[in-house]
N, C-alpha and C positions, 0 to 999 in steps of 0.2 A: 470181600472184606467189608467190614462196617466202617463208617466214617470215623469212628473213634480211634482207628489205627493210623490216621493221617495227622501230621503236625498242624496245629492251628497256632500261628505265631511261632512260639518256641516250645510248645508242649504237645505231647500226645497223651490224651486222657485215657489211660488204660492201666489198671493196677496189676496186670498179669506179668510183671517183670520186664516189660519192654522199656526201652530208653524213653525217658520222659522229658529230657531237656537236650535235644540234639543240637549239635553245632551245624550251622547252615551248610558247611562244606560236606557234612555227612549225609546229606539228604539227596535222594534221587527223585526224578520226576517220572510219574507213570501217566499213561493216557488210558482212561477207562472207556468202556464200550459206548458211553454217552458222549465221548470226546472231551470230557472235562479233564484237565490236568490236575493230578493230585501228587502230593509228596509223601515220602516215607523214608526213614533212615535205612541205610544199607543193612545194618545189623538187624533191624526189626524185620526187614524184608526176608532175610534168611531165616529168622526165627519163625515168622508166620508160615513160611514155606516148609518148615520142619527140617531145614538143612542144618542150622546151627544148634537148635535145641538148647540154647543157653550155655553151651559148653565152651567157655572162652578161656584162653590162656593169655595172660597179659605179661609179656616178657619185658623186663626192665634191665636185664643183664643176660649174658650168654647162657645158653642152656639147651636142653633137649625138648623137642616137640614130639608128642606121641599122637599120631593122627587117629589112633583107635580110641583115644580119650577126648580129644579136642577137635572141634570143627571150625573154630574162629580164633585166630592168633593175632594179637596186636604187638607190634614192635614199638617200644617207647623209651628211647634213651638218646638224647641229643649227643652226648659223649659219655663214656666211650661207645664205640660201635658194638652192636650185638652180633655175636657169632653163634647162631643156632644150628642144630643138627636134627635131621629126621632119619630114624633108622631105616624105614621103608614105607612106601605108600600102602594104603589099605584099599584093596580092590572094592569098588562099589560105594566109596565114601567121598563126600565133598570135603575140601579143606580150603578155608579162606585165610590168607595172610595179608595183613595191611600194616603199613608204617603210619603211626599216628603222631609221632613227634615231627618237629620242623627241621631236624638236623640233616646234614648231608654227609655223615660219617661213612655211609656205605654198609649198612647192616647186611650180613650174609646169612642165608639159610641153605645148608648143604645137605644133600641126600647122601647117606653113607652106603646105600644100596639102590641102584637104579638111577633114572634120569628124569628131569622135568619135561624135556621136549624131545627125547630120543637120543640126544648127544651130550647134554650138559647137566652137571650135578649141582652147580652153585647158582643161586639166585641172589642178586644184589639189589637192595632197596636203598635209595639215597635221596628220597624226597617225600615230603608229607603227602599222605593219601595214596601213595603207590600201593597197588593191591593186586594180588594174584587170586583168582578163583580157580581151584584145581579139582579134578575128579580122578580118583585112583582107578586106573584101568586094570593093573595087575600089582603084584607085590614089588615090582621093579619099575613101574612107569606111571607117571601122572599125565593126564591130558590137561593142557592149559585151556580152560574154558574162557577166561578173560584175563588179559594183562592190562590193568588200568594204570596209566602212567607209562613209565619206561623202565620197568623192572628189567635188568640186564641178566643174561645168562652166560656162564663160562664154565671152564673145567670139565 
């Protein structure tokens, strides 16, 4: 990656559709081969890796998530809570779901076919920046690559 993809202060100098004014809490730190620490936003990291491809779904109310269309989903509603559904995982695709609001209402994302972790179909997000990075193993199962925060599973 070139230096222009790293935030300098609060800006990333890149016109290619990347986030240009990240919030400090949206930034992760990377250690390069020369051992220098660099920062990049989580969303830009996925875009640069070709995972997100800019296909974002911003949910501000309850609704359906189609993992064949979207790879990055933001939950943003302090109240009321968002109740989202996913029909089925898509084998071979990544899906990132994150709560960006500061609410504690307990947004739920429910799989109507399959499970998140082999036994539970409901994921509950109740804090800002809680994030799931998922990979579709089959049409009925996601592998949880990363549970950032304390996303809870039930049902």
